[in-house]
N, C-alpha and C positions, 0 to 999 in steps of 0.2 A: 504494499499499499504506500509506504513512504517513497519507494522507487517511482511509483506512478506520479506521486505528488511532486517530486522534484525533477521528473523527466521532462523532455521537450514538449510533451503534450499535456503537461499538468498545469497550464496557465489558468484555466477556469477553476480548478481545484484550489490552487493557491489563493486566488482572489476570493473564493468562497470562505476559506479559513479566516482571511483577514476580516471579512464582513461579519462572520460569526463571533470573532473576538470583539468587534465593536458592539454587537448586540449584547454580548455578555457584560461588557463595560456598563452599558446603559442599565441592564438589569441589576448588576451589583450596586451601582450608584443609587438607583431608586430604592433598593432594599437596605441600603446603608451597611453593606458588608465589605469592610476594607480589605480583608484577606482575599476574597473573591475578586474584588476590584483590582488589587495589586497584581494578581496573576493574569487576569484578562487585559489589564492596561499595559502590562509589560509585553505580553504576546502581541497586542494590537500595534504598539509603537515599534517594537522590533520587526514585526511582520511588514509594517509600512515601509520602513527603510530598507529592508531586505528586498521587498518587492520592487521598489523604485531602482535599487542598484543592480539587482540580478534577474529580475523577472518582468521586463517591460511589457510583455504581452498581457500579463495579469492586470497591470494598471490600465492598459488600453481597454480591456474587457470591462472593468469597472467604470471607466469613463463612458463607454458606450451605453451602459445601463443607467447612467445619471449619477453614479456614486463617485464624483470627482474629488480631487484632493481637498478643496475647501469644504465640502459637505462632510468629509471623514474628519477633518479638523473640528468642525462644528459639533459632530457627535462626541468627540473627546472632551470638548469644552462643556457640553451639556452634561455628560456623565460625571465630570468632576464636580460641577455645581450641585448635581443631585446628590452625590455622595456626602458633600459637606452639609447640605440641608438635612438629609436623612439621619446622618451619624452624629453630627455636632449639634443640630437644632439651634442655630444662632438666632439672635433677635432680628426683627424685620429690618432695622437699619443696616446691620451687617450684610444681610442678604442683598439689600438694595445696592450697597457699595460694591459688593462682589459682582453683581450683574452689570453695574455701570463700567467697572474696570474691565470686565471680559468684553463687553460690547465696544468699549473705546478702542481696543486694538483693531476690531473689525472695521470700525468707522474710519480710523486713521489709514488702515490698509487700502480701503476703497478709494479714499480721497487721494492718497499718495500715488495709487495705481492710475487714477484718472489723470492727474497732473503729469505723471511721467509719460502717458500716452500723448498728451497735448505736446509736451516737449519733443517727443519722437516725431510727431507730425511736422513740427517746425523744421526739423532736420530730415524730413522724408526724402529718401533717395529714389526719385521716380525714374532716373536714367543713370546708367553707368556707361562710360565710353573708354575706348582705347584708341590711341593714334589720332584722336581728335582734340583740339585744344579749345576749351570753352572759357579759359581765363580762371582767375581765382574765385573760389566759392566762400561766401561768408556764412558760417554756421552759428546757430544759437548755442549758448552755453548748455552743457549737460550736467546732471547731478553727478556727484562722485560715484564711482562704480559700486562701492559698498552699498549705497543707498538705492541706485538705479536697479541693481540686480534683484533686490528683494522687495521693491515697492509693488504693492498689489497683493495678490493671493499668497505669495511666499511669506509676507510679513505676518500673516495670521499664525504661522508656525511658532511664533513666540509664545502663544498660549499653551504650548506643550508643557510648559513648566507648571501648569495648573494640575497635572496628573500627580506628580510627587508632592506638590503643595497640598493637594486635597487629601492625600494619604497621611501626611504628617499632621494635618488638621484633625482628621478622624482619630489618629492614634493618641493625640494629646488632648482631645476633646476641646480644642480651642480653634477659633476661626482665624486667629491672627496669621498663622503661617501661610495660608492660601491667599489672604489679602496682601500680604507682603510680596509674594511671587507675582501676583497679578499686577501689583503696582510697578514692580520692576519691568514686566512685560510692556506695560503702558509707556513707561519712561523711554525704553529703547525704541518702541514704535514711534513715540513722538519725536525723538532725535532724527530718525529716518524721514518721517513726514515733514519736519521742518526743513531738512536739507533739500528735499525735492521741491517744497513750496518756495523756498528762497531762490532756487534756480529758476523756477517758473517766473517769479516776479522779475528777476534780473533780465530775463531774455524776452520779455514781452514784445519789445520793439525790434528784435533781430530775427534772423532766419533767412533762408535762401528762397528766392523766387523759384518757380518751376523751371527747370532747364529745358522742358519740352519745346518751347519756342525756339531755343538755340539749336536743338536737334533738327527741328523742321527747316530752320534756315540753312543748316549745313546740307540737308538733303536737297533743298531747292537750288543751292549753289553748285553742288558737286554732281547732282543727277546720276546716281549709281544705276546701272542697268542690270546688274546681276547681284543677287542676295544669296548667301549661304545662311539658311534659317536653322536654328537649333533651339528647341524649347525644353530639352531634357535636363535632368539634374546633373550635379557636378560629377558624380560617379560614372556617368555615361559620356562625359564630354570627349572621350577618345573617339567617339563616332563622328564628331565634328572635326577633331584635329586632323583626321586623315584626308580631309578635303581642303585644308588651308593651303597647302602648297599648290595644287592644281588651280585653285581659284585665284591665288596670287599671280599665277603665270598667265592668266587670261588677258587678252588685249582690250577688254571692255572694263570700265570702272565697276568695281564690285565693293560690297559691304557685307559684314557678318552681323546678322540680327540674332540676338539672344534673349532669353526670358528669365534667367535665373541668376541672382547675384552671386551665388556660389560657383556656378558654372563659368562665369566670366573670369573669375580668379583662377580657375583650373585650366582654362584654355591655353593651348601652347602658344609660344611666341609667334607672332605674325606681323607682317607689315600692313595688313589690311586694316581699314578702319572698322571698329567693332562698336555696335550700339546694343546695349542691353536695357530693355524696358519691361520690368517684371509685370506690371499691372496690365490686365487685358484691356481695360477701358483706355488707358493712356496709349497703349500700342495701337489700338484700332482708330484713335484719333489723329494718328500721324497720316500725312499724305504721302503715300508710297507709289504714286503713279509713274514715277520715272523707271521703276524696276520692271524689267521685261521678262526676266527668267529668275525663278526662285528654286533653289536646290535644297531639298530636305534630306537630311542624313538619318532621321529616325521617325518612326510613327508614334507620336504622342498627341494627347488630346488638345494641347494648346496650339497645335498646328492650325487649327480652325481659324485662329485670329489672323493668320496670313492667307489661308486659303480663300478667305472672303474677298480678297483683292481681285477685281475682275480683270484688270489690265495686264496682268502678268501670267506667263505660263508656269504652271506648277509641276515640278519634276522631282520624282522621288529617286535619289541616287543611293540610298542606303548606306551601310557601313561595312560592306563586303559581301561577295557572292559565296554562298555555301549551300550544301544539301539540307541544312536544318530547316525546320518548319517555318521559323521566323523569316526566311528569305522569300516566302510566298504569302505574306500577310494579306488577308482580304481587304484590309484598310487601304491598300495600294490603289483600289479602284477610284479613290477620290482625286487622284492626281491626273493632270492632262497627259503626262508621259511617265513611263518607268524606264530608267536607264540601267542596263545590265552590262556586264563585261563582254560576254560572248554568247554563242549559240546555246550553251548550257543553261544560261539564265532565262533565255526565251522558252526553251523546251520545259524548264522547271515550272514556269507559270502555266504553260499549256497542260502539263500533267496534273497540276493542282486544281485546275478549273475553279479558280476563286473569283473569276469575273473580270480579270484584266485582259482587255482586248489585245490581240496580237499586233495590230497597227499602232498601239500606244507604246510598244516596247521598242527601245533603241539600243543597239549594241555599240558601246563607245570604248570598250577595253577598260583597263585600270590605269589611268594616268599617274596614280601614286607610285607605280612600280618602276618609274624610269630610272631610279638610282639602284635597283636591284641588279647585281652583277651576276654573270654567268661564268662559272669556272668549275673545274674538277678539283678533287682533294690533291691531286698531284701537282697543281699549278702553284701552290704556295708551300713555303717551307715552315710548317708549323704543325702542332699536335692536331690529329684528327679531332674535329669538333662536332658534337651532337647537340642539337637544340631540342629540348623538350618544352613544347608550348601547348599544354592542354586547354581546352575550353572550360568555361565555368560550369556550375551545376545546373543552370537553367531555372526556369520558372515552375516546371511541372514536378510535382512530388512523384508521379508514377512513371518516371523515365530514369531508371537507375544507370542506364548506359549512355546518357547524354554526354558524359565526360569520362575519361579514363582515370581521372585523378583519384577518386576514392577507391576504386577496385584494383587499380594497377600502378598508380603513381609511385608509391614507396618502392615497389619491386623494380620498377624501371630505373629510378634514381639509384637504388642500391646496386643493381646489376651494372649500371654504367660506371659507377665509382669503383667497382671491384674488378672489372674486366681487364685482362692483360693481353696484348699490349695496352697501355693506358690510353684513354680518350679524355678529351676535355668536355665537361658538361656545362651548357648554359641552360638554366631553368628560368623560363619566363612565363608565369601564369597569366591567365586572363585577368584584366583589371577588376572584374566583379567577383573573382573567386572568393568563396567564403561569405559573400554578402547576404546569402539566403540560407546556406546550410552550415550549422556548427560543425558537422562532420567534415565537410570540405575544408573548412578553416583549420580544423585540427590536423588533418592530413597534410595540408600545405605547411603548416608549422613544423611537423615532424620531418618532412622532406627538407625544409631549410636547415633543420638541425643536422641532418645527415650530411649535407654539403658543407656546413660550417665545421663539422667534425673531421671532414676530409681535407680541411685546409682551404676551403673555398671562401669566397666573399659573399656574405649573406645579404648585402645591400649594395650591389655593384652600381657605380655611376659611369664606368668606362669599360670597354671591351679589351683594353690593352693587357698584355701578359698572357700567362698560360694557366692561370688558376681557374678552378670551377667557379661559376658565377650564379647568383640569384639576381635576376633583373626584374624589379617590380615597379620602378619609377617610370616617368615619361621618357627619360633618357637613361640608357641607350634606347632608341626606338626599335620596334619590331624589325623593320626593314634593315636597320644597321646590324642587327643580330643575323639576319639572313645572310649578309655578306661575310660573316665569320663562320658560316655553317657548312659542314660537309654532308650531314645527314639530319633531317628533321623527323621528329616523332611528334605527332599531334592527333587530334580527334577530327571528326567530320565538322569542319568549320571553314571560315574564309581564310584562316591562316594557311591551310593546305592549298587553296586555289591560288593565293598570292605567291606561295613558295614555288609553284610550278613555273613561274616566270624565270627562275634561276636555272631550271633544267637539271637541278641536282636531285639525288635520290631522296625519297621521303617514305615515312612509315605512317600508316593510319591505324590507330588502335580499334580493335573489334572486341570490346568487352562482353558483348552479348553472345559471342560465339556463333554468329551466323555462318553458314557455308560461304566460302570465299566468293563464288560466282553470284550468290544471292546478295551478299554485302555489296559487291561492286555494282550490281544492277540497281540496287536501291540508292547508292551513293556514287554517282558518276565521278565525283572528284577523287575517288579511290581507284579508279581504273588502272592507273599507272603506279599505284602504291604497293609497297610491301605491307602485308597485313600482320598485325601483332595480336595474338589471342590473350585472354586474361592471365594466363600463367607465364607470359613473356618467354615461352620456350623457343621462339624463332629468333629472338633478339641476337644471340651470338652469331648465328648463320648469316643474318642480314648484315651485321657489321663486318663479318669476314668477306662477304661478297663485295660490298661497297668500298671497303678499304683496299681490296686488291685490284679494283678497277673492273672486276667481272660484274657488270651491272646489266642483267637481262631486261630491266624495265626502262632502259634509256630511250629506245625507239618509241615505246608507248607514251613516254612523257612528252616527246616532241609532237605526237599527234594530239595528245590531250591538251597541250598548251593552246593550240588554236581553238579547240572546242571551248575551253574555259574562258580564255582571255581574248579571243578574236585574233585576226591576222596581225602579223608583225608590221606590215606596211599597209596604209599609213599608220604611224605609231599612235598610241592611245591619246597622247596629248594633242596631237593634230586633230584627231576625231573629236575629242572633247571641245576644242576651240571651235571647230566647224559647227557642231550642234548648237553651241551657245550662240554663235553668230546667226544661225538660222532662226533661233527663237527671238533674238533681239531685233532682227531686221524684219 
């Protein structure tokens, strides 16, 4: 039972335990039972903080049913007052003072929170930009961080001192202890409230005007014709990053449009002007009529704020061609055109039958791959290098074979570290690895530990040298890793499609154990791959073949490259430029 309560699926049970503790507090207070109250109160307070720190899903569930933090704090306050009234039986004046002190903390919290919100609106950042100069910005003063951080609902946590105060009062049969701690709570709340109020008074005549008119003026003057639009969160910004260089190379004026404050901070370095307008109303009030072509790197709900623009052609470019289901999202029907790398992408939509018309699909290649070099392991004097780049765990709970990481990752890493003659390992996980699955996160950490123990760099920022590397940051980029790689091991993902550009051997994990022919039929990107089953038994043989230059899949890779990425001439950047010009003209 305890295992179920503490396990990954015990969020509802843990939340229920906390609720029962609060109910027990109320009952103990009403009955005037200090011992019962002490046990229930201790469990409730400890459970509260444990839930916030270690069990966020439990708090989310309680919030969804209306039992938010302030309501739970109010329950603690009420239970404490009931205990004092029932156990100590103070006179009416003392009860009145206790009620006033308890309520004062709540009143101060509400007022301080409201004033803090007003101050925030004075400094509201409706627009963030890069590579655009709007001049200095005058900001209204802000309260000290110690006051701003707790103004509002958090301030009521001061009343938690009522719990021990009420117990002491009940034990000594004297109301004074609880009145003293309540007075201390009010005093601290008053200091915070005064700090916020003073800041509000000092800044009434300051603040910045909305920068939206300046943004509009910039758009009117520079008349961008192409927009790279990204409305996803910071963790997904790699999807936009891969289109920055091709968009920079366009011969048409271009701009990056974003919708998340955190995402613009995570965006890779670029020479392009970047405009981030988080609020949908503000974004839709901009006149974007100069933009003739908008490129979408991801399917997210906030795309609708740009899709409503009638004068632009809306193009889904995605963030990589692969055989995963995400590459044929029915959402893609909303765009005027869907751009894919090669014939594989076109046929993928045809097989999926999700409503994307064949005439709406345009094959442009992968302009990002211009810097991926083609060479064999014998062309450079260095240690044979294997890149292990698994995909992440995905959104679906019922797909255990989405990634090789959890079933095969540790075995792959351990075998590569132990094999002789030695190879160099570069481990580059997907940016979202572990974001949804605690198991995936744990396996990833163990793999990093193995590489660290073998003398590798667990946080590499450079590919120089001959050490094993873990690459998790934005730099070195994936394509830089490609150029150091003699053999890739990956999953069914766009990493495989892009690596085919190099014409070097690659391995695709088959954790589900499908027969080879069936696996290759379901996943065309694996047609020229060496396949690796869950026990990794083929790995030593694959390494032997590819290191010796006896590579029976070489001809298949040459054929597959055209199918996946399109013809070599004209090159992908030329095709990308031509399609953009077609839309803009």
